[in-house]
N, C-alpha and C positions, 0 to 999 in steps of 0.2 A: 502494500499500500503506500502511495505516494506521502510524502510529511507536507503537515502544513506551511503554508510560507510564514515569513516572520511577523508578528504582529502590528510592524509599522515600517514603511519603506526606510531602508537604510539609506541617510545622509551621511558618506563618509567625508566631508568637509567639516559636519557639525558635530562628528565623530571626535576627529583629531582635535577641533577645539576644545571639546569637552574632556577630553584625556588631558590636554596641555594645563588645563586650567584645573584639574582634579587633585595637585599635590599628592598624588600617589592612593586616590580613595578607590582605584578599580584593581589596584595589587593586591593581592592575599597577603593578607598579615594575620599574627595570632588572634587578632581580635573581630575577623573578615574572611570567609572561608572563600574557597576558588569557585564554587558556586553560586555564593552569593555576589561576587565580584563580577562573575559571567555574565547574572541576570540584570543587574544595575547597568554593566555598561552598555549591553546591547539593549536594555529595555523591552527584556523576555518576561512571559507572565510568574508570577511568584513560584506557579507549582509545575514550571516546565517540566512538559514529558518528551520532549525531542528523541528523538534515535538517532544518535551521531554515528555516523556508519564510515568504515577506513578500509582498515584490515579484519577490523572486527565490528562489534554494535557496544554502545554505551548511551547513557542518559546521566546527566548532572548529578541525579541522585546516586547510582551507581559509581561516576566518577568519585564523588567526595568519599563516599565509603571506604573506597581503595587507598586515596591520598590519606585519608583518616588510619589507615590500617600500618603506614608508615613500611617498615622491613618485613613486617610478615609476610609469609607465603611466596618469600626470595622477590620480593617486589622493586628490592633495589641493589641486585646481585648484579653489576654492570661492569665489573672487575675480574675476570679471569684469567684461564690460560687456555691453550687452545680446546683440553676438553672440556671447558665448561667448569674445572674445579676452581674455587675462589683464590685468588692471589691474596698476599701477603702487604701493608695492610686491603683488607678487602671495600674499606669506604675511605673516601677522603675525608682530610680535616675541612672545616668550614672555611679557612683561610684560601686553601688550595682551589674551592669552589668559586670564591671573591674574585681569586688572582686570575682564575679562567675566564669567567665573564669577562672581567676587566679588558681582555683584547680585544673586543668589541665597541668598547665606547668609543663613541664619534671623535673624541679629544685624540686619540691617539696614533702614534705613527705603527703602524702594525708590523715593519720588519723590527722596528728597533724594541718594539714591546714583546716580539716572542723571542728577541733576543734575552731581552731582559728576563721575563718567564721562565727560563732556560738557567739563567745565569744563578736566581735566585732560589732555584729547586733543592732541596734537601737529597741525598743520597737514600735509595730505598725508600720513594713515597710514590704516589701514584702522581705526584705533580710533575715529577723526575721523568718519568715515562710519558708522560703527555706532551711535554715540553719538548723532549726530546722526537718526538713521534711527529708532532706541528710544526717544527724548526726543518724538519729531514722533508716533509712534503712539499713547504713554501718553496715557489721558483718564479722569479721574475725577470725575463732575458729582454724585458723591453724598458728598461728603466731610464732611459733618455726620454719615453715619451711624457715621463711624469705622472703615469698612469695613477699611482698610489698615492694619498693625502698624506700630508707631513702633519708631525705633531706643532698645535696651535697654542699659543698661550690664552688667548680668549675664548673661552668655552663657545663651540659649536651649538649652535639651535637646531634640532634635530629629533622630532617628535618622531617617536617609532612604538606604538603600544607593543607591537609584536615582541619585538626585544624586550621590552621591560618584562612583558610575560613570559617570556623563557628564563629570564633572567629567574624569575620566581621558581619555574620549574627546575631549575638547575640544583636551587637551593634545597627545593622542596623533596626532590627525586636523589639527592646525594650524589650529584652527577658533577666530575671536575673535567671533561674533556674525553675525548677518544684518546686510546694505546692499541697498538697492531692487532692484538687480539681483539679488537671490537668488531671486527668482521668477521668473527663466530657468534656475535651477537644475535640471536634472534626475536628474543622478546621487547616489546615497548611497554608505554604506561598508559591506564586510559585517559591521561589528559591531554596525549595527540589529539585523538580526534576530536576534541571541543575547538583545539586550535588549529587545525588545518579547515575546518567548516567555516572559520570566523576570519581565518588571515589567510591561510595558504598550507603547502606542505613544506617549506625553506622560508629562515626570517632575514631578510634585505639588511644589511649594515652600511654604515656611511662610507666604509670602504668598498665594499662592494658597487653600490650606485654612484660613486665617485669614478669608480674605474671603468664604468658601462658607459655614463656621462661624459668622459673625455674621450672614448673611443668614439661618441656620437658629434665629437665637437668637429667642427670645419676647420680645414687649412688657415681661413682666416675667422676668426671669432667675430668680429663684428658682422658679417653676414651669414645671421640665424637661419637665411630659409635653405642655406646650403646643410643644413647640420644632416648625418646621416641617419634616415629613418632607423628604429629598432622594431624590430616583428617579434613580439613576446608568442611566441608558438606556445599552445597548451596552456595559456595563461591562467587556467582556472579562477579564483575568485577576483585576480584582477589587481590585488594588493601591490604586485613587485610593479606594474603599469602605474597603478596609481602612486606609487613614490617616487619612481621614474618621474614623472611627470611634472611633481612639485619638488622633484631635486633640479629639475633645467635649470637654466640661469632665468631669472626672473625677468630678463626683457627679451626681445618684445614682449607685451603682457597680453597680447592675442592669443585667447585660451585655445585657440584651433590649431595654432603653430604647435603645441606641447600634444594633442592630440593626435594631431598628423605625425610626430616625431614619435611616437610611442605608439604603437596599434597592437592592440590584445587580438590575438586568433585563437579561438577555442571550439573544438565540436561541438561542445556540452554533452559527450556521454556522462560525465561524471558531475552530479548536482552539490552545491553548495548552500549553504545554509543566508552567508552573506555574501554578498556582491559588491565589492568596491569601487566598481566602476559600471557604467548601463550603455557602453557604445562594443562590448565584447562580439568581433567578427566572426558568426556563427558558419566556422568551417574548416573540413578537414585540413592540418596543417600544409600537407604535401601538395596538396591541390592547391592549396594559396599558391605557394612558393611556383608550382610548375607555370600557372597563370600569369605571373610574373615577372618572367625570365629569370625564374631560380632567386628572387631576390636580390638579385646584383645591384649592388648601391644600397643594400641593405643589412644592417649589422642583424643577428639570428640569435634571440635569446630563449634558450631552452632552462624551464626553472623545476624541476625535480620531474624530468622526463620519465613517464611510466617505462616498467622494467617488461609489463608483459603485452604481448602482440606487435604488432611489428612498427610502432609510431614512430620510436627514436629512430632507427636506420632507416625508415622511407624520407622524415624531414633531413635528416644530414646529408643522402644521397640526393635530395632535391634540391638542396641548395647548392648555387652559385657564387657568393658574395666572399666578400673579404674575412669577415671576422665573425666567428661562431662562440656565441658565450653560455656557457653551461654551469649551473647550480644544482649539485645531486652529491651523491657520495663519491669518495676518493679513496674506496676500499672496494673489496670483492663481495661485500654483501647481498648483492642482487636486489635493494629496494629503486635505485632507478637506474635509469639507461637500460640494461641488458639484464637479465638474468644471470649471467653467467661470467661478465667481466663490466668493468667501470667503460664508461664513454672515451676515457683515455686512452684506454688499450683499444678499443674500438676504432678509433678516431688513427693511432699508431699503424693500424693494421689495413685498414679499408682505405686513409684518405692522406696517407704519409706522405706523397707526392706530392701532394697539393698542400698541405699545413702543416704545420709548426706549434707544438705550446708555446705560448707569450708569456701568461702569467697562472699561478697557483696561488691562491691563496685560502687559508680557513674561511668557514663561515660560521655562525652558530649552531652546534651538531647537537641535537635532543639527545636525552639520555639514551644511549645503547646503538649511536650513528654516530657517524663520520664524515661531516659534510666539505663542500669546498666552493669557491668559483673559479672554473677554467676558462682560459681566453685562447681561444686556438685563431691563427692568424695565416691567412696565404701566403704561400711562400712568394717572394718577389713583390708584394702589395709594401704600400708605404708603411703598414707597421711591422713587416717582417724585418728581422733582424739579420737576413741575405741580401736585405733591398740593399 
């Protein structure tokens, strides 16, 4: 049976304004439950019974009981070896969790933060394993392009409700980031379907948005109409599209310029409770590209591309532009892209002669997952190291 629509139409701009003025009122705390915060933030019925579906099914009531259960039933067993046996220590200290989530604060310079994160890690701790893993995965051969933001003395104004709730989830679920054996983790937590339905499958960060925005910037920034269009294929709720549109330069103020610069395309095969934009193009992604010269002159953005079916391969094969940006797993757990390999492995094999990896930076990973943003650039293009 189809779920009923939300009780009120969703106004993304009003939501962001409400969130920014709330002083943390919609972030769970000892005095306010996750269930209560979601209901208040999204103006849901107090007795909400919506069934949130992802890999499993849950409701706000069921999820709150799971949260309250804490470690019972192995629900916080994120750190283990290849055979699933808990490592020592099996749970991180609160300071380790804070150190991990701080990597994604809008004011940090990610490369420097990763080095400091590792340098300050004590031996034989979860943080030591996480920091070594994340630094080993970090890659940037496009340093001259200035894609990554630098540290800024003045605080950056960046309202990102999804990031705030992700930080809460890390603290609540005792998660301090991925380690190499995270690839063998198959469990998740009841919290995730709620965040997926209201925001999406992956958290955008200031660094990620900055990278994509810089890639779209024209050679002569003053000529905004020549900015490279971004095709968000498989856009889902549209949260990444919405955040990119608000992140783009403030001039010109013509709203149509932002809309035309970031285009959301989604077949609508998956239904979400909250839609952040109202102009999603309802079409198969590969068909959309084939009808538009393979997306030449455009950036392809794939956020958490599905691993089942032929979606990811068909879109990547249909694309004929110069830049592919993929947000998803950077290990072999099969949650995104392909069931048996990562998108990076697929690109290396299937389009190696055409594309090279330019950037790989960590993204906020939910408990039991290992996420990153990868940028692939066409060899010989203006972004390529071989150009």
